[in-house]
C-alpha positions as CSV (number, residue, x, y, z in Angstrom):
1,M,-0.1,9.8,12.9
2,K,-1.7,6.6,11.6
3,A,-0.7,4.2,8.9
4,L,-2.7,1.5,7.2
5,V,-1.2,-1.5,5.4
6,L,-3.3,-3.4,2.9
7,N,-1.8,-6.8,2.3
8,C,-2.9,-8.0,-1.2
9,T,-1.6,-11.5,-1.0
10,L,-3.8,-14.2,-2.6
11,K,-3.5,-16.4,0.6
12,A,-6.3,-16.3,3.1
13,S,-5.4,-16.3,6.8
14,P,-4.0,-18.2,8.6
15,E,-1.8,-19.3,5.6
16,P,1.7,-17.7,5.9
17,S,2.2,-14.7,3.6
18,N,5.6,-13.8,2.2
19,T,4.2,-10.4,1.4
20,Q,3.2,-9.9,5.1
21,A,6.7,-11.0,6.2
22,L,8.3,-8.1,4.2
23,A,5.6,-5.7,5.1
24,D,6.2,-6.4,8.8
25,V,9.7,-4.8,8.3
26,V,8.1,-1.6,7.2
27,I,5.4,-1.8,9.9
28,S,8.1,-2.2,12.6
29,A,9.9,0.8,11.2
30,L,6.7,2.9,11.1
31,E,6.0,2.0,14.7
32,E,9.5,3.0,15.7
33,H,8.6,6.5,14.3
34,G,5.6,6.5,16.7
35,L,2.8,5.6,14.3
36,D,-0.2,3.5,15.0
37,V,-0.3,1.0,12.2
38,G,-3.4,-1.0,11.1
39,V,-3.2,-4.0,8.8
40,H,-5.7,-5.9,6.7
41,R,-5.2,-9.0,4.7
42,V,-7.7,-8.0,2.0
43,V,-8.6,-11.4,0.8
44,D,-10.0,-12.2,4.2
45,H,-12.7,-9.6,3.6
46,S,-15.8,-9.6,1.3
47,I,-14.8,-6.9,-1.3
48,P,-16.8,-7.0,-4.5
49,Y,-15.4,-5.8,-7.8
50,G,-16.3,-2.2,-8.6
51,V,-15.3,1.5,-8.5
52,S,-17.7,2.8,-5.9
53,T,-17.0,3.3,-2.2
54,D,-20.0,1.2,-1.2
55,M,-21.3,-1.7,-3.4
56,G,-24.2,-2.5,-1.1
57,S,-25.2,-5.4,1.1
58,G,-22.3,-7.5,2.3
59,D,-19.6,-5.1,1.0
60,E,-16.8,-4.8,3.6
61,W,-14.9,-2.2,1.7
62,P,-16.6,0.9,3.3
63,A,-15.1,0.1,6.7
64,I,-11.6,-0.2,5.2
65,H,-12.3,3.0,3.2
66,A,-13.0,4.7,6.5
67,E,-9.6,3.5,7.8
68,V,-7.9,4.9,4.7
69,L,-9.5,8.3,5.4
70,A,-8.4,8.2,9.0
71,S,-4.8,7.4,8.1
72,D,-1.9,9.6,7.1
73,I,-0.1,6.9,5.3
74,L,-1.3,4.0,3.1
75,V,0.9,1.1,2.1
76,I,-0.1,-1.4,-0.6
77,A,1.7,-4.7,-0.2
78,T,1.5,-7.1,-3.1
79,P,3.1,-10.2,-4.5
80,T,4.1,-10.5,-8.1
81,W,2.4,-12.9,-10.4
82,L,3.3,-13.1,-14.1
83,G,5.2,-9.9,-13.6
84,Q,2.0,-8.1,-12.5
85,P,0.5,-6.8,-9.3
86,S,-1.8,-9.3,-7.7
87,S,-5.4,-9.4,-8.7
88,V,-6.3,-8.5,-5.2
89,S,-4.3,-5.3,-5.4
90,K,-6.1,-4.3,-8.6
91,V,-9.4,-4.8,-6.8
92,V,-8.2,-2.5,-4.1
93,L,-7.0,0.2,-6.5
94,E,-10.3,0.0,-8.4
95,R,-12.2,0.6,-5.2
96,L,-9.9,3.4,-4.2
97,D,-10.7,5.0,-7.6
98,A,-13.9,6.3,-6.0
99,M,-11.8,8.7,-3.9
100,I,-11.0,10.7,-6.9
101,S,-14.4,12.3,-6.8
102,E,-14.7,12.5,-3.0
103,T,-13.8,15.9,-1.4
104,H,-13.6,17.5,2.0
105,D,-16.0,20.5,2.6
106,N,-13.3,22.9,1.4
107,G,-13.1,21.1,-2.0
108,T,-9.8,19.3,-1.3
109,P,-9.8,15.7,-2.6
110,V,-9.8,13.3,0.3
111,A,-6.6,11.6,-0.9
112,Y,-4.7,14.8,-0.9
113,N,-2.2,15.2,2.0
114,K,-2.0,11.5,2.5
115,V,1.1,9.7,1.4
116,A,1.5,6.2,0.0
117,G,4.1,3.5,-0.6
118,V,4.4,0.0,-2.0
119,V,5.8,-3.3,-0.8
120,V,6.4,-6.0,-3.4
121,T,7.5,-9.7,-3.1
122,G,8.0,-12.3,-5.8
123,N,10.4,-15.2,-6.5
124,E,10.9,-13.9,-10.0
125,D,11.7,-10.4,-11.2
126,G,9.3,-7.7,-12.2
127,A,9.2,-5.7,-8.9
128,H,10.0,-2.3,-10.5
129,H,7.1,-2.8,-13.0
130,V,4.7,-3.7,-10.1
131,I,5.9,-0.7,-8.1
132,A,5.4,1.6,-11.1
133,E,1.8,0.3,-11.7
134,V,0.7,0.6,-8.1
135,A,2.5,3.9,-7.4
136,G,1.1,5.5,-10.6
137,A,-2.4,4.5,-9.7
138,L,-2.1,5.9,-6.2
139,G,-0.8,9.2,-7.6
140,D,-3.8,9.3,-10.0
141,I,-6.1,8.9,-7.0
142,G,-4.4,11.9,-5.2
143,F,-2.0,10.3,-2.8
144,T,1.5,11.8,-2.6
145,V,4.1,9.1,-3.3
146,P,7.5,10.2,-1.9
147,G,10.8,9.3,-3.5
148,Q,11.9,5.8,-2.6
149,A,8.6,5.0,-0.9
150,W,8.9,1.3,-1.7
151,T,10.8,-1.8,-0.9
152,Y,10.8,-5.2,-2.6
153,W,12.3,-8.6,-2.6
154,N,12.7,-11.1,-5.4
155,M,15.0,-14.0,-6.1
156,G,15.9,-13.0,-9.6
157,P,15.1,-14.3,-13.1
158,G,13.5,-17.7,-13.2
159,P,11.6,-19.6,-10.5
160,G,13.1,-20.1,-7.1
161,P,12.4,-20.0,-3.4
162,S,10.0,-17.4,-1.9
163,Y,11.0,-14.7,0.6
164,T,10.5,-16.8,3.8
165,E,12.3,-19.8,2.3
166,T,15.7,-18.1,2.0
167,D,17.8,-15.3,3.6
168,H,18.9,-14.1,0.2
169,K,19.1,-10.3,0.1
170,H,16.8,-9.8,3.1
171,D,19.3,-7.3,4.4
172,W,18.9,-5.0,1.4
173,S,15.1,-5.3,1.4
174,A,15.0,-4.5,5.2
175,E,17.3,-1.5,4.8
176,T,15.2,-0.2,1.9
177,G,12.0,-0.8,3.9
178,R,13.3,1.3,6.8
179,T,14.2,4.1,4.4
180,M,10.8,3.8,2.9
181,A,9.2,4.2,6.3
182,A,11.4,7.2,7.1
183,N,10.5,8.9,3.8
184,L,6.8,8.3,4.2
185,V,6.8,9.8,7.7
186,A,8.9,12.8,6.6
187,V,6.6,13.7,3.8
188,A,3.4,13.0,5.9
189,T,4.8,15.3,8.5
190,A,5.6,18.0,6.0
191,L,2.1,17.8,4.5
192,R,0.5,18.2,7.9
193,E,2.5,21.4,8.3
194,R,1.9,22.7,4.8
195,P,-1.0,20.8,3.2
196,I,-1.8,20.8,-0.5
197,P,-4.7,23.1,-1.1
198,A,-7.8,22.4,-3.1
199,P,-7.4,22.5,-6.9
200,P,-8.0,25.9,-8.4
201,G,-11.6,26.4,-9.5
């Protein structure tokens, strides 16, 4: 099986990303389950605003869209800003919106039988709100979001150090990330064996 992680940090490479640091825990766990995991830092690509799969000349989203289609598991990793998912993650969700109307030859929506999860970082609270927004959008698109298919880290109320600046609660976030990976793989395996059929006509 294959997984794809879209890191929706606001920081372009090679600037260190707290979100990538936590996503790496999930990536390692997925690899331990035998998955091939691809990763994109979305801000490094030219991805225009829009709700179509291909926005024309210079749009680098179609290549990422092809990787989404080739993957069994999609992970959206995002920082928290003002208690919200990052603007980059919202661009990704808007571009994924086009998949709602894309189907296989048998009429099954292309996001069906793919599973998705969420990784969230932020030095202030709001992670559960961010998870709910991203997971809800992924479900709308057609992805299956298993129970406890997320991990997050935040310092708590008020400003403070970022994920890579402290060891605070890293153990909890790592354990939750490993559980997230196991749940994603379990449900992806089940859907391979008994896929969701096309919606009734």
